[in-house]
C-alpha positions in Angstrom: -79.9 -141.7 89.1 -79.5 -145.4 89.5 -76.0 -145.2 88.0 -75.0 -142.3 90.2 -76.3 -144.2 93.3 -74.3 -147.3 92.2 -71.2 -145.1 91.7 -71.5 -143.7 95.2 -72.2 -147.1 96.7 -69.1 -148.5 94.9 -66.9 -145.8 96.5 -68.3 -146.5 100.0 -67.6 -150.2 99.5 -64.0 -149.5 98.6 -63.4 -147.0 101.4 -63.8 -149.6 104.1 -60.5 -149.7 105.9 -59.7 -153.4 105.3 -60.4 -153.0 101.6 -58.3 -149.9 101.3 -55.5 -151.8 103.0 -55.8 -154.6 100.5 -55.8 -152.1 97.6 -52.5 -150.7 99.1 -51.1 -154.2 99.2 -52.0 -154.8 95.5 -50.4 -151.5 94.5 -47.2 -152.4 96.3 -47.1 -155.8 94.7 -47.8 -154.3 91.3 -45.0 -151.8 91.5 -42.5 -154.4 92.7 -43.3 -156.8 89.9 -43.4 -154.0 87.3 -39.8 -153.1 88.1 -38.5 -156.7 87.6 -37.9 -157.5 83.9 -40.2 -160.0 82.3 -42.3 -161.0 85.3 -45.3 -158.7 84.8 -48.8 -158.6 86.2 -50.0 -162.1 85.1 -47.7 -163.9 87.4 -48.6 -161.5 90.3 -52.3 -161.9 89.7 -52.0 -165.7 89.6 -49.9 -165.5 92.9 -52.5 -163.4 94.7 -55.6 -165.3 93.5 -55.5 -168.0 96.2 -55.3 -165.4 98.9 -58.8 -164.0 97.9 -60.7 -167.2 98.7 -62.1 -165.9 102.1 -62.6 -162.3 100.9 -65.8 -160.7 99.8 -65.9 -159.7 96.1 -65.1 -155.9 96.5 -62.1 -156.7 98.7 -60.8 -159.4 96.3 -61.2 -157.1 93.3 -59.4 -154.3 95.2 -56.4 -156.5 95.8 -56.2 -157.9 92.3 -57.0 -154.7 90.4 -54.6 -152.8 92.6 -51.8 -155.0 91.3 -53.1 -155.1 87.6 -53.5 -151.3 87.4 -50.0 -150.4 88.7 -47.7 -153.1 87.2 -47.2 -150.8 84.2 -46.2 -147.9 86.6 -42.9 -149.7 87.4 -42.2 -150.6 83.7 -40.7 -147.3 82.7 -38.0 -147.2 85.3 -35.5 -149.6 83.6 -36.6 -148.4 80.2 -35.9 -144.8 80.9 -32.9 -145.1 83.3 -31.0 -148.0 81.5 -32.7 -148.1 78.1 -33.6 -151.7 78.9 -37.4 -152.2 78.9 -38.3 -155.1 81.1 -41.7 -155.7 79.3 -43.1 -155.2 75.8 -45.4 -152.5 77.2 -42.5 -150.1 78.0 -40.4 -150.7 74.8 -41.7 -147.5 73.1 -41.0 -145.5 76.2 -37.3 -146.3 75.9 -37.1 -144.6 72.5 -37.2 -141.1 74.0 -36.8 -141.8 77.7 -33.3 -143.3 77.5 -31.9 -140.5 75.3 -33.3 -138.0 77.9 -31.4 -139.9 80.6 -28.2 -139.7 78.7 -28.6 -135.9 78.5 -29.1 -135.8 82.3 -32.9 -135.5 82.1 -33.8 -138.9 83.5 -35.8 -137.4 86.4 -37.8 -135.3 83.9 -38.6 -138.4 81.8 -39.7 -140.3 84.9 -41.9 -137.4 86.1 -43.5 -137.3 82.7 -44.0 -141.1 82.7 -45.7 -141.1 86.1 -47.9 -138.1 85.5 -49.0 -139.4 82.1 -49.6 -142.8 83.7 -51.7 -141.2 86.4 -53.7 -139.2 83.9 -54.1 -142.1 81.5 -55.1 -144.5 84.2 -57.8 -142.2 85.6 -59.0 -141.5 82.1 -59.3 -145.2 81.5 -61.4 -145.7 84.7 -63.7 -142.7 83.8 -64.2 -144.1 80.3 -65.0 -147.5 81.7 -67.6 -146.0 84.1 -69.3 -144.1 81.2 -69.1 -146.9 78.7 -70.3 -149.9 80.8 -74.0 -149.2 80.2 -73.8 -148.5 76.5 -70.9 -150.7 75.3 -72.6 -154.0 74.8 -74.0 -153.4 71.3 -70.8 -151.8 70.1 -68.6 -154.7 71.0 -71.1 -157.2 69.5 -70.7 -155.4 66.2 -67.0 -156.1 66.1 -66.2 -159.4 64.4 -63.1 -161.1 63.0 -63.0 -158.9 59.8 -62.8 -155.8 61.9 -60.1 -157.3 64.1 -58.1 -158.3 61.0 -58.4 -154.8 59.6 -57.3 -153.3 62.9 -54.2 -155.6 62.9 -53.4 -154.5 59.3 -53.8 -150.9 60.4 -51.5 -151.5 63.3 -48.9 -153.0 61.0 -49.1 -149.9 58.8 -47.5 -148.1 61.7 -44.2 -149.5 60.6 -44.1 -146.8 58.0 -43.9 -144.3 60.8 -41.7 -146.3 63.1 -39.1 -146.9 60.4 -37.9 -143.3 60.3 -35.9 -142.5 57.1 -35.6 -146.2 56.1 -39.2 -147.4 55.2 -37.8 -150.4 53.2 -35.8 -151.6 56.2 -38.8 -151.2 58.4 -41.1 -153.1 56.1 -38.4 -155.9 55.8 -38.2 -156.2 59.6 -42.0 -156.1 60.0 -42.4 -159.0 57.5 -39.6 -160.9 59.2 -41.4 -160.3 62.6 -44.6 -161.7 61.1 -42.7 -164.8 59.9 -41.3 -165.3 63.4 -44.9 -165.1 64.8 -45.8 -168.0 62.5 -43.2 -170.3 64.1 -44.9 -173.4 65.7 -47.8 -175.6 64.9 -50.2 -174.2 62.3 -53.6 -173.8 63.9 -55.4 -174.8 60.7 -53.6 -177.9 59.6 -51.2 -178.8 62.5 -48.2 -178.4 60.2 -45.0 -177.7 62.1 -43.5 -174.5 60.8 -39.8 -173.6 61.3 -39.7 -175.5 64.6 -36.1 -176.8 64.0 -37.3 -180.2 65.2 -37.5 -178.9 68.8 -40.5 -179.3 71.1 -39.9 -175.8 72.5 -41.0 -174.1 69.3 -44.2 -176.1 68.8 -46.2 -173.5 70.6 -44.3 -170.6 69.0 -41.8 -168.1 70.2 -42.7 -166.4 73.4 -42.9 -162.6 73.4 -40.8 -161.9 76.6 -37.4 -163.4 75.6 -37.8 -161.7 72.2 -38.6 -158.3 73.7 -35.8 -158.5 76.2 -33.4 -159.7 73.6 -34.3 -157.0 71.0 -34.5 -154.0 73.3 -32.7 -154.7 76.6 -29.5 -156.6 75.7 -28.2 -154.2 73.0 -28.4 -151.3 75.4 -26.7 -153.3 78.2 -24.1 -154.4 75.7 -23.3 -150.9 74.7 -23.0 -149.9 78.4 -20.2 -152.5 78.8 -18.6 -151.4 75.5 -18.5 -147.8 76.6 -17.3 -148.9 80.1 -18.9 -145.9 81.7 -22.1 -144.9 83.5 -25.2 -144.0 81.5 -24.7 -140.3 82.4 -22.1 -138.5 84.4 -23.4 -137.2 87.7 -22.3 -133.7 86.9 -24.7 -133.6 83.9 -27.8 -134.7 85.9 -30.4 -132.1 86.7 -31.9 -131.8 90.2 -34.1 -134.8 90.6 -37.1 -133.0 92.2 -36.9 -130.2 89.7 -36.8 -132.7 86.9 -39.8 -134.6 88.3 -41.8 -131.3 88.5 -40.8 -130.3 85.0 -41.9 -133.7 83.7 -45.3 -133.3 85.4 -45.7 -129.8 84.0 -44.9 -131.2 80.5 -47.9 -133.6 80.8 -50.2 -130.7 81.8 -48.9 -128.6 78.9 -49.6 -131.5 76.5 -52.9 -132.5 78.1 -54.6 -133.0 74.7 -51.9 -135.5 73.7 -52.5 -137.4 76.9 -56.2 -137.5 76.3 -55.9 -138.7 72.7 -53.4 -141.4 73.6 -55.4 -142.5 76.6 -58.4 -142.8 74.3 -56.4 -145.0 72.0 -55.2 -147.2 74.9 -58.7 -147.6 76.4 -60.4 -148.4 73.1 -57.8 -150.9 71.8 -57.6 -152.4 75.3 -61.4 -153.0 75.2 -61.1 -155.1 72.0 -60.6 -158.8 72.8 -58.0 -160.5 70.7 -55.7 -157.5 70.1 -52.5 -157.8 72.1 -52.0 -155.1 74.8 -48.3 -155.1 73.8 -49.1 -153.2 70.6 -51.0 -150.3 72.3 -47.9 -148.2 73.1 -46.6 -148.5 69.6 -49.8 -147.4 67.9 -50.1 -144.5 70.4 -46.4 -143.5 69.8 -46.9 -143.6 66.0 -50.1 -141.5 66.4 -48.1 -138.8 68.3 -45.3 -139.0 65.8 -47.7 -138.3 62.9 -49.8 -135.6 64.6 -47.5 -133.6 66.9 -45.9 -130.5 65.5 -42.2 -130.9 64.8 -42.2 -134.5 66.1 -40.4 -135.9 63.0 -37.3 -133.9 63.9 -37.2 -134.7 67.6 -38.9 -138.1 68.4 -36.4 -140.8 69.0 -33.8 -138.3 70.2 -35.2 -137.5 73.6 -38.6 -135.8 73.1 -40.7 -135.8 76.3 -43.8 -136.1 74.1 -42.7 -139.6 73.1 -42.7 -140.7 76.7 -46.1 -139.1 77.4 -47.7 -140.8 74.4 -46.5 -144.3 75.2 -47.2 -144.2 78.9 -50.6 -142.6 78.9 -51.9 -145.2 76.4 -50.3 -148.1 78.3 -51.8 -147.2 81.6 -55.3 -146.5 80.3 -55.7 -149.9 78.8 -56.7 -151.7 82.1 -60.0 -149.8 82.3 -60.7 -150.7 78.7 -59.7 -154.4 79.1 -62.1 -154.8 82.0 -65.1 -153.8 79.9 -65.4 -157.0 77.8 -64.5 -159.1 80.8 -67.4 -157.7 82.8 -70.0 -157.4 80.0 -69.3 -160.6 78.1 -67.0 -162.7 80.2 -64.4 -162.4 77.3 -61.1 -161.4 78.8 -59.2 -158.8 76.9 -55.7 -159.9 78.2 -54.0 -162.8 80.0 -54.3 -160.9 83.3 -58.1 -160.4 82.7 -58.4 -164.1 82.1 -57.1 -164.8 85.6 -59.4 -162.0 86.9 -62.3 -163.7 85.2 -61.5 -166.8 87.3 -61.7 -164.6 90.4 -65.2 -163.4 89.3 -66.5 -166.9 89.0 -64.8 -168.0 92.3 -66.7 -165.2 94.1 -70.0 -165.8 92.5 -69.9 -162.9 90.0 -71.2 -164.0 86.6 -70.2 -161.7 83.8 -73.1 -160.3 81.8 -76.3 -158.5 82.6 -76.1 -159.2 86.4 -72.9 -157.2 86.6 -74.8 -154.2 85.2 -77.9 -154.6 87.3 -77.8 -156.7 90.4 -74.0 -156.3 91.1 -73.7 -152.7 89.7 -72.2 -151.3 93.0 -69.5 -154.0 92.9 -68.8 -153.2 89.3 -68.3 -149.6 90.1 -66.1 -150.5 93.1 -63.8 -151.9 90.4 -63.8 -148.6 88.6 -62.9 -146.8 91.8 -60.2 -149.5 92.5 -58.5 -148.7 89.2 -58.7 -145.0 89.6 -57.4 -144.9 93.2 -54.7 -147.5 92.5 -53.3 -145.3 89.8 -53.2 -142.3 92.2 -51.4 -144.4 94.9 -49.0 -146.0 92.4 -48.0 -142.7 90.8 -47.6 -141.2 94.3 -45.2 -143.9 95.4 -43.3 -143.7 92.2 -42.8 -140.0 92.7 -41.6 -140.6 96.2 -38.8 -143.0 95.2 -38.0 -141.5 91.7 -35.1 -139.5 93.0 -33.4 -142.8 93.9 -34.3 -144.5 90.6 -32.8 -141.6 88.6 -29.5 -141.9 90.5 -29.1 -145.5 89.0 -28.0 -143.9 85.7 -24.9 -142.4 87.3 -23.7 -145.7 88.8 -20.7 -147.5 87.3 -21.6 -150.1 84.8 -19.9 -152.8 86.9 -22.5 -152.2 89.6 -25.5 -152.2 87.3 -24.9 -154.9 84.7 -24.6 -158.0 86.9 -27.8 -157.3 88.7 -29.8 -156.3 85.6 -28.5 -159.2 83.6 -29.4 -161.7 86.3 -33.0 -160.3 86.4 -33.2 -160.4 82.6 -32.3 -164.1 82.6 -35.0 -164.8 85.1 -37.6 -162.7 83.3 -36.8 -164.4 79.9 -37.2 -167.8 81.5 -40.8 -166.8 82.3 -41.6 -167.1 78.6 -42.1 -170.9 78.4 -40.0 -171.8 81.5 -37.7 -173.7 79.2 -34.1 -173.7 78.3 -35.2 -172.5 74.8 -36.2 -169.2 76.4 -32.6 -168.5 77.3 -31.2 -169.5 73.9 -33.9 -167.3 72.3 -32.8 -164.4 74.5 -29.2 -164.8 73.5 -30.0 -165.2 69.8 -32.2 -162.1 69.6 -29.7 -160.1 71.7 -26.9 -160.7 69.2 -29.2 -160.2 66.3 -30.7 -156.9 67.6 -27.3 -155.6 68.6 -26.3 -156.0 64.9 -29.6 -154.3 63.9 -28.9 -151.3 66.1 -25.3 -150.7 64.8 -26.2 -151.3 61.2 -29.1 -148.9 61.8 -32.0 -151.2 61.0 -35.0 -150.1 63.1 -36.1 -152.6 65.8 -39.7 -151.4 66.6 -41.1 -152.8 63.3 -39.7 -156.2 64.1 -41.5 -156.4 67.5 -44.7 -154.8 66.0 -44.8 -157.5 63.2 -44.2 -160.3 65.7 -47.0 -159.1 68.0 -49.5 -158.7 65.2 -48.4 -161.6 62.9 -50.4 -164.3 64.7 -53.5 -162.1 65.0 -53.3 -161.3 61.3 -53.2 -164.9 60.2 -55.8 -166.2 62.7 -58.4 -163.6 61.8 -57.8 -163.8 58.1 -58.7 -167.5 58.1 -61.7 -167.0 60.3 -63.0 -164.1 58.1 -62.6 -166.1 54.9 -64.3 -169.1 56.4 -67.3 -167.2 57.8 -67.8 -164.5 55.2 -66.1 -165.6 52.1 -65.0 -162.5 50.2 -67.7 -160.3 51.6 -65.7 -159.4 54.7 -63.7 -156.9 52.7 -66.9 -154.9 52.0 -67.8 -154.2 55.7 -67.7 -150.4 56.4 -65.1 -150.5 59.3 -62.9 -152.8 57.3 -62.9 -150.5 54.3 -62.0 -147.4 56.5 -59.2 -149.2 58.3 -57.7 -150.7 55.1 -57.8 -147.2 53.5 -56.0 -145.7 56.4 -53.4 -148.5 56.4 -52.8 -148.0 52.6 -52.4 -144.2 53.1 -50.0 -144.7 56.0 -47.8 -147.1 54.0 -47.7 -145.1 50.8 -47.2 -141.7 52.4 -43.4 -141.9 53.0 -42.8 -143.3 49.5 -44.8 -140.6 47.8 -43.1 -137.9 50.0 -39.7 -139.3 48.9 -40.8 -139.0 45.2 -42.0 -135.4 45.7 -38.7 -134.5 47.5 -36.8 -135.6 44.4 -39.1 -133.7 42.0 -40.8 -136.8 40.6 -39.9 -140.3 39.6 -37.3 -139.1 37.1 -35.4 -137.2 39.8 -35.6 -140.2 42.1 -34.1 -142.5 39.5 -31.4 -140.0 38.6 -29.8 -140.4 42.1 -28.4 -143.8 41.1 -24.7 -144.1 40.4 -22.1 -146.8 39.9 -22.2 -149.6 42.6 -20.2 -149.0 45.8 -19.8 -151.9 48.2 -18.9 -151.5 51.9 -19.1 -153.6 55.1 -22.6 -152.3 56.1 -24.1 -154.4 53.3 -23.3 -157.5 55.2 -26.5 -157.3 57.3 -29.1 -157.0 54.4 -27.2 -159.8 52.6 -27.5 -161.9 55.7 -31.2 -161.2 55.9 -31.8 -162.1 52.3 -30.1 -165.5 52.8 -31.8 -166.1 56.1 -35.3 -165.3 54.8 -34.6 -167.3 51.6 -33.7 -170.4 53.7 -36.9 -170.0 55.7 -39.0 -169.8 52.5 -37.2 -172.8 50.9 -38.5 -174.9 53.9 -42.0 -173.4 53.7 -42.4 -174.6 50.0 -42.9 -178.2 51.2 -45.8 -177.4 53.6 -49.5 -177.9 53.2 -51.0 -175.1 51.0 -53.1 -173.7 53.9 -50.1 -173.6 56.2 -47.7 -172.0 53.7 -49.8 -169.4 51.8 -49.4 -166.5 54.2 -45.8 -167.3 55.2 -44.9 -167.4 51.5 -46.7 -164.1 50.8 -45.0 -162.4 53.7 -41.6 -163.9 53.0 -41.8 -162.8 49.4 -42.5 -159.3 50.6 -39.6 -159.4 53.0 -37.2 -160.6 50.2 -38.5 -157.9 47.9 -38.2 -155.0 50.4 -34.8 -156.2 51.7 -33.4 -156.7 48.1 -34.7 -153.2 47.1 -33.1 -151.7 50.2 -29.8 -153.4 49.4 -29.9 -152.2 45.8 -30.6 -148.6 47.0 -27.6 -148.8 49.4 -25.2 -150.1 46.7 -26.3 -147.8 43.9 -27.4 -144.6 45.8 -26.1 -145.1 49.3 -24.4 -141.7 49.8 -27.2 -139.6 48.3 -29.4 -139.2 51.3 -26.3 -138.6 53.5 -25.1 -135.9 51.2 -28.5 -134.3 51.1 -28.8 -134.3 54.9 -25.4 -132.7 55.3 -26.3 -130.0 52.8 -29.5 -129.3 54.8 -27.5 -129.1 58.0 -25.0 -126.7 56.3 -28.0 -124.4 55.4 -29.3 -124.6 58.9 -32.4 -126.6 57.9 -33.7 -129.5 60.0 -34.1 -132.9 58.4 -37.4 -134.1 59.5 -36.6 -137.7 58.8 -34.8 -139.7 61.5 -33.5 -143.1 62.5 -36.5 -144.4 64.5 -34.5 -146.2 67.2 -32.3 -145.5 70.2 -29.1 -144.0 68.7 -25.8 -145.6 69.7 -23.5 -143.5 71.8 -20.4 -145.6 71.0 -20.3 -145.0 67.2 -17.2 -142.8 67.7 -15.2 -145.7 69.0 -13.0 -147.9 66.6 -15.0 -150.8 65.1 -12.5 -153.3 66.3 -12.9 -152.1 69.9 -16.7 -152.3 69.6 -16.7 -155.8 68.3 -14.1 -157.0 70.8 -16.0 -155.6 73.8 -19.3 -156.8 72.4 -17.9 -160.3 72.2 -16.8 -160.0 75.8 -20.4 -159.0 76.8 -22.0 -162.0 75.0 -19.2 -164.1 76.4 -20.3 -163.2 79.9 -23.9 -164.3 78.9 -22.6 -167.6 77.5 -20.7 -168.1 80.7 -23.8 -167.5 82.8 -25.7 -170.1 80.7 -22.8 -172.6 81.1 -22.8 -172.1 84.9 -26.6 -172.6 85.0 -26.3 -175.8 83.1 -23.7 -177.1 85.5 -24.8 -175.9 89.0 -28.3 -174.3 88.5 -29.5 -170.7 88.4 -29.8 -169.9 92.1 -26.1 -170.5 92.9 -25.0 -169.0 89.5 -26.5 -165.6 90.3 -24.2 -164.7 93.3 -21.2 -166.3 91.6 -21.8 -164.3 88.5 -22.3 -161.0 90.4 -19.0 -161.5 92.3 -17.0 -162.6 89.2 -18.3 -159.8 87.0 -17.7 -157.1 89.5 -14.2 -158.3 90.4 -13.0 -159.0 86.9 -14.6 -156.1 85.0 -14.2 -153.3 87.5 -12.1 -154.7 90.4 -14.8 -153.6 92.8 -13.9 -153.9 96.5 -15.1 -156.9 98.4 -17.1 -154.7 100.8 -19.4 -153.8 97.8 -19.2 -157.1 95.9 -20.2 -159.5 98.8 -23.3 -157.6 100.0 -24.6 -157.2 96.4 -24.1 -161.0 95.8 -25.9 -161.9 99.0 -28.8 -159.4 98.3 -29.3 -160.9 94.8 -29.2 -164.5 96.2 -31.8 -163.5 98.8 -34.0 -161.9 96.1 -33.8 -164.8 93.8 -34.3 -167.5 96.5 -37.0 -165.6 98.5 -39.1 -164.1 95.8 -38.7 -166.2 92.7 -38.0 -169.6 94.2 -40.1 -169.6 97.4 -42.9 -167.1 96.7 -43.4 -167.5 92.9 -42.2 -171.1 93.0 -40.6 -170.9 89.5 -39.5 -174.4 88.3 -35.9 -173.7 87.4 -34.2 -175.4 84.4 -32.4 -178.6 85.3 -28.6 -178.7 85.9 -25.9 -181.3 85.6 -25.1 -181.2 89.3 -28.8 -181.2 90.4 -29.7 -184.2 88.3 -26.7 -186.2 89.6 -27.5 -185.2 93.2 -31.1 -186.5 92.7 -29.6 -189.7 91.3 -27.3 -190.0 94.2 -30.1 -189.5 96.8 -32.4 -192.0 95.0 -30.1 -194.9 94.3 -27.1 -194.8 96.7 -29.1 -195.2 100.0 -31.0 -198.2 98.6 -27.8 -199.8 97.4 
């Protein structure tokens, strides 16, 4: 009865008009920041924190949680409409959402995303309300060995996310882990693969890598195709599509519940990155949903539902350790913890006794914020869906400018922009050589977690950590997940003898360039690692050896049996059978074009990016944005001045008003700016 009373009191606290108004304000801020690539809820929470000084605790929490709970609602818009996820949390959504848009079903994908986000967010809040009184002993039982085992299990998802190329997926996962180890080794202080630059001492930031790997290749293909994402004649009625997407979520309610459970539980575990939740949930749906292996990655609405329901349920889970232990489950929760202390709320027993009504007002804030956020998204979705039918010359300059600004939020360093460009070129090659990109990001997210908790587990428990029950279960599941595709391939060939009989005389072609490049690249990284301290190099050497082994084996397969799988798939298609294996990535829609044209136009795209960087170095980012918008629109599409000038002015106002004045981002220095400061400093005194 005490809990029910506290639940009712928390609702009445939140329903005060001024608190509901603040909740609305937080929701609007969250949706706005969610749409912008790379900005995210952390910057927004930090921005709003000073405004809560004179508020009472329920009002402050309503404002901050309104923002935190709805940032992810805006994420799917660019991922679904343009195939360019602005944040790591929406990358999995793009795998099926963008192909749906290209078929004219963008509104349906958006409707499914919003409804699953609503259902997932409410589920997370309900789970939080139920779990708060009983969760303390469960979280105390989880130690570094369990977190390590969970990271290993998450990495085993690469077997699912690699489609019909498990060796390529394992190579990319190992390479992602190696990228995660760039920087100063936490055990010995050894500088690993920093290229003698201060920028890499703290490691590669996630945002430029994610934007480079997932956003830039799709934007590049949009310029190469020189057309809209989808012709307006192919687009379904927006309101009908939104309704159909909502009905899809209700039809697949059990999938929503399962994935929401995954998001809430993993979100409640401190130390596990929230960026991995959507991938684990997506892989779970791929393994458990009937017929998923033949349709996921090609525009299956269930892929959108799985990713979004898990992503939006995590906030309720992440708030549990923050309230119960004072251990934030994410960067946003770390800032929220500061708000707790600022308002006299001490995490721990008091939050579950003395301040229980305030605690449950937070639960209500998350639940109501999800309802408000989804409602607003539905209201404006018809306009968002129309973006896919706009000419590429109207979309690209605006989105690219926002991508640059979002990438700069990584470390706020010039290195962020160079990382964005490097991973953009690299991932564009991955996409067209058909090497899956999800395992690379998954390996990067979990690589640092894997190394950190392995050292802690060995130091604290010796070898006994491997005998803990949860560790044994998770390791067994990971081994089963990794071995399953290989054993299935052996069975499909009638045993090992049939598998080996597929080999033939070597046949070389230009597609072997990419794996050869990867072998050389990883070999160079390992040759540098040999000279490090033994504690600093042991895991990089193990992972690097695995990457070389998998990549070499993949290359050997391509050279000696490269046409076998293709011939088998064509034979199945001729018999009318469905090949359940697939390329687990967004398929290219420009593969029919001549290779020379693709390379030439791709070079033009990255030439525009280099030009943007050059202009930034000379005159600064703020003046570069309107100049870039005007130049791109006039040169690429000869757009009329009556469209070009207003768009350039609007982008200038957005960058200057929001990012410069409100968020006060310290922009990278420029040649003109430095010389102007020198002139103002020294000339008057002379």
